[in-house]
C-alpha positions in Angstrom: -6.7 -0.3 -13.6 -9.3 2.0 -15.0 -9.2 3.1 -18.6 -11.0 6.3 -17.8 -8.8 9.2 -18.6 -10.7 11.6 -16.4 -9.5 11.8 -12.8 -12.0 11.1 -10.0 -13.8 14.0 -8.4 -15.8 14.7 -5.3 -19.1 14.9 -7.3 -18.8 11.3 -8.5 -21.1 8.7 -6.9 -19.1 6.2 -4.9 -20.8 3.3 -6.8 -19.5 4.8 -10.1 -16.0 5.2 -8.6 -15.9 1.5 -7.7 -17.3 0.5 -11.1 -14.5 2.3 -12.7 -11.9 0.4 -10.8 -12.8 -2.5 -8.5 -9.4 -2.4 -6.9 -10.6 0.7 -5.0 -12.7 -1.6 -2.8 -9.6 -2.4 -0.8 -9.2 1.3 0.0 -12.7 1.5 1.5 -11.9 -1.6 3.5 -8.8 -0.1 4.9 -10.6 3.1 5.8 -13.3 1.1 7.5 -16.0 2.5 5.1 -19.1 0.3 5.1 -20.8 -0.8 1.9 -24.4 0.4 1.4 -23.8 4.0 0.6 -26.7 4.2 -1.9 -26.4 7.2 -4.2 -23.9 9.1 -2.1 -21.2 11.1 -3.8 -17.5 10.8 -2.8 -17.9 14.1 -0.9 -21.0 12.9 0.9 -19.2 9.7 2.0 -16.0 11.5 3.1 -18.0 13.9 5.2 -19.9 11.0 6.8 -16.7 9.3 7.8 -14.7 12.4 8.7 -12.2 11.8 5.9 -10.5 14.5 3.8 -12.1 14.4 0.4 -9.0 15.7 -1.3 -6.8 13.1 0.3 -9.2 10.3 -0.4 -9.4 11.3 -4.1 -5.6 11.5 -4.3 -5.2 8.0 -2.9 -7.8 6.7 -5.4 -6.2 8.5 -8.3 -2.8 7.1 -7.3 -4.2 3.6 -7.4 -6.1 3.9 -10.7 -3.9 6.1 -12.9 -0.3 5.2 -13.7 0.8 8.7 -14.7 -1.1 10.6 -12.0 1.0 13.1 -10.1 -0.7 14.4 -6.9 -0.4 18.1 -6.0 -0.1 18.4 -2.3 -0.8 22.1 -2.2 -4.5 21.4 -1.5 -3.5 19.3 1.6 -2.2 20.6 4.9 -0.1 19.1 7.7 -3.2 17.7 9.5 -3.7 15.3 6.6 -0.5 13.6 7.6 -2.4 11.9 10.5 -5.0 10.5 8.0 -2.2 9.3 5.8 -0.4 7.5 8.6 -3.7 6.0 9.7 -4.2 4.7 6.2 -0.7 3.3 5.9 -1.1 1.5 9.3 -4.4 0.0 8.0 -2.6 -1.0 4.8 0.1 -2.8 6.9 -2.7 -4.7 8.6 -4.4 -5.5 5.3 -1.2 -6.9 3.9 -0.2 -9.0 6.9 -3.7 -10.4 7.7 -5.2 -10.8 4.2 -2.7 -10.5 1.3 0.3 -12.4 2.6 -1.6 -15.3 4.3 -3.2 -15.8 0.9 0.2 -16.0 -0.8 1.6 -18.2 2.0 -1.3 -20.6 1.6 -0.8 -20.7 -2.2 2.9 -21.4 -1.7 2.2 -24.1 0.8 -0.2 -25.8 -1.7 2.2 -25.4 -4.6 5.3 -26.8 -2.9 3.5 -30.0 -2.1 3.8 -31.1 -5.7 7.4 -29.9 -6.3 10.7 -31.7 -6.3 12.9 -31.1 -3.2 15.3 -28.6 -4.8 12.4 -26.4 -6.2 10.6 -26.7 -2.9 13.6 -25.4 -0.9 14.3 -22.6 -3.4 10.7 -21.2 -3.3 10.5 -21.6 0.5 13.8 -19.7 0.9 12.7 -16.9 -1.4 9.4 -16.5 0.4 10.9 -16.7 3.9 13.5 -14.0 2.9 10.7 -11.8 1.6 8.6 -12.3 4.6 11.4 -11.2 6.9 12.1 -8.2 4.7 8.5 -7.0 4.5 8.0 -7.4 8.3 11.2 -5.5 9.0 10.0 -2.8 6.6 6.7 -2.4 8.3 8.2 -2.6 11.7 10.6 0.3 10.9 7.7 2.4 9.8 5.6 1.5 12.8 8.3 1.9 15.4 10.5 4.7 14.0 8.8 6.7 11.3 5.3 7.1 12.6 6.3 7.8 16.2 8.7 10.5 14.9 5.9 12.1 12.9 3.6 12.0 16.0 6.3 13.7 18.0 6.4 16.5 15.5 2.7 17.2 16.3 3.1 17.1 20.0 6.4 19.1 20.4 6.8 22.6 19.1 10.5 22.0 18.8 11.4 18.4 19.3 14.4 18.1 21.6 17.5 16.3 20.7 16.2 15.7 17.2 18.4 13.1 15.5 16.1 11.9 12.8 14.3 13.4 9.8 11.9 12.2 7.2 14.8 12.6 4.7 16.5 9.6 6.3 13.4 7.5 5.6 13.3 8.7 2.0 17.0 7.9 1.5 16.7 4.4 3.0 13.3 3.5 1.6 13.8 -0.1 0.5 12.3 -1.6 -2.6 9.9 -4.1 -1.0 8.9 -5.5 -4.4 12.3 -6.7 -5.6 12.2 -10.2 -3.9 8.5 -10.6 -4.7 9.3 -10.0 -8.3 12.1 -12.6 -8.2 9.6 -15.1 -6.6 7.1 -14.4 -9.3 9.7 -15.0 -12.0 10.8 -18.3 -10.5 7.2 -19.6 -10.4 6.5 -18.2 -13.9 9.6 -19.1 -15.8 11.7 -21.7 -14.1 9.4 -24.3 -12.6 8.9 -27.3 -14.9 5.7 -27.2 -16.9 4.7 -30.5 -15.4 3.9 -28.6 -12.2 1.4 -26.3 -13.9 -1.9 -26.3 -12.1 -4.8 -24.0 -11.3 -3.2 -23.3 -8.0 0.0 -22.1 -9.7 -2.0 -19.5 -11.7 -4.0 -18.5 -8.6 -0.7 -17.9 -6.7 0.8 -15.8 -9.4 -2.4 -13.7 -9.6 -2.3 -13.2 -5.8 1.4 -12.1 -6.0 0.7 -9.8 -8.9 -2.1 -8.1 -7.0 -0.1 -7.5 -3.9 2.9 -6.4 -5.9 0.8 -3.8 -7.6 -0.8 -2.7 -4.3 2.6 -2.3 -2.6 3.8 -0.2 -5.5 0.9 2.2 -4.8 1.6 2.0 -1.1 5.2 3.3 -1.8 3.8 6.1 -4.0 1.6 7.3 -1.2 4.6 7.4 1.1 6.9 9.1 -1.5 4.4 11.5 -3.1 2.2 12.4 -0.1 3.7 11.5 3.3 7.3 12.5 2.8 6.7 16.0 1.2 4.0 16.8 3.8 6.3 15.8 6.7 9.1 17.9 5.2 6.7 20.9 5.3 5.9 20.1 9.0 9.6 19.8 9.8 10.3 23.2 8.3 7.6 24.7 10.5 9.7 23.7 13.5 12.9 25.4 12.2 
């Protein structure tokens, strides 16, 4: 996380933004922004890729500054589409890059464990894997199609769902991941310590932090904007 107390702005050079917090590289990756932007500012880059500058900065500020509270007044309902596109890209990023890395780390670690520890870690990871897949599937198959329907129907017929239901049932997808991290950190015998164990913990920590930001984007940006869109149908 950046120690810079000044929030990012549209006049910053993209290179300076990334120097401030290298974790923002993953945001560019998810938005399919190519490296090699030279001396372009954030505003220049967003215009080039057809991305809302305000939204991009909000996402970056959420990732870099713990106490940042976005003000959605500068966004409009059309930004919802960009948010859902970003969230879908994040799902793909987690399932094709982050979780395979953790899975490989666990596979390497359990080879050296006793049978009881191996089963315990395998069970925790398998439970988490099912939970996260179900979480993403719910968003992909229920939440996002519902939002798209709000854009295509002036007054959705037979409406039985609202974004409030998503908010009320929004699961904590980090709880089991934190339990797994604690088992590996605290309760495995020190005789199993190895570079792979530290690398696995680092990978878990990174995805845990990223998922926390992912949830903030849903809670602080997506949900309130969709609520505004729903009210426009009333």
